[in-house]
C-alpha angles and dihedrals in degrees: 000000000000116000129202118185117204095185111065121130134216128204098201119250087222088064091053091048088055090048091052090049090048089239134131121258110216089322095317117118135190123239118194119236142123113346110340093350120225142289119233124199142127090025093299136103122220119197118205106220101181134047088224089083086075096047118132116232088259092054090046091054091050088053090048089053091051090052095044095245116147101184133020122198101216125218134164121270100261101237086068099058088111097212089149091065125093116263096261096049091040092055091048090053091048094048091049093051095041093051090051094050091045089052090057092049091050095048095044105023094163093054106037141044122174147223121203129231115225139204090237091165082083109043097200092050090048092053091048092049093047090052091049092047095048103036101034107023098037096233117155100229136296144294114230138187118246090248136014112236089319095316116120125232095242090066106120090236090073097051094089088055092052091046090052093048090049092051091050094048088236119166114229115207113195116207125163127227108244092219093053104059120102094246089067087069100030099051116002092183140095092023089278095142087068105030096043109006094059095054092046087058089050089054092047094053090046090053093044093052091048104037093036091061098244093127091043091053093044107038094172096046112130113217134168123191120210125235094026090295090292112248094334097112091044088056098048093105091057091045090052092051090049090051091050091054096048117114121240114303100064111170094220129047092213132051118266094256089064089067103043092090090056090072132069123226131197127231098246091114100129098235144039091241092057092047091049090052090050092050092049090048101048106011131247091276089072102047123087135183118268133172108176086227125230099008103061119062113224126191116225088355139284092281092043090053091055090045090055096055112111095196093058117082124228091248090052091048092054091051093047097044100048121328097077095047094042087058098038094049097032092235 
């Protein structure tokens, strides 16, 4: 069965060229260490735990073949969004990355589609870059962090961006930076900032987009949340009760649960039970295959994992593995 993976990261080749030349890359610098060392920038350190982050496109495709993945939707590895940069440098980083991803989609159009990265710290620049990426480069939308330098996505300043994305038919894929969630500061032990903190950020952005009125204001906006949306759907009952108790001035006319089926969610949920709950909550039409390539090991592969699940019907598997994304991304 065909498989399309919406959640596949790229560490830009231009970054590795800078590393090899012992030069900075938009303010990021390499520090040697175990394995591939780490990249430091914006006050944060990113370790690189797998040699796959340096794979050529040809090596990536061999790995895709081994995992049974037909198409990857490429997006930047999130620590390199560059939101901390000024608008000019941020746009230069985005253009560099977007041109690289677009080049891969042009050379191997049956294997790759792409999502842009954007200098969202400057909304006008982000809109301009999204338009360039979608209309000129052929990318399908953009990957975004779950907040912007601490600002939340329901801030009115971001509404023109969402309106522009809606008009373009761009898909927005929200994925948090592991170093940015509050658990990284609260309890930097046991790997909780990644295993738990990341999915809490997924749930927060889901709630912000719903409760903050973004989906109400942009009814045709196309959004996918990474990691199955974290515990957002599990918490919908509590969100509904909170909405019912709000004073006048609610930002949505309907309770939060009325909007959860407007979003898409990927399959990186961690367990069959969690995926089954997600499917029962939002329906198979709203769940799409994800792998978090190359950071999550899958045996026999992300599609093979879904295929192996006894609680998921064959019709649901077809929708998850390719039908939903083929339609959503017009592949």
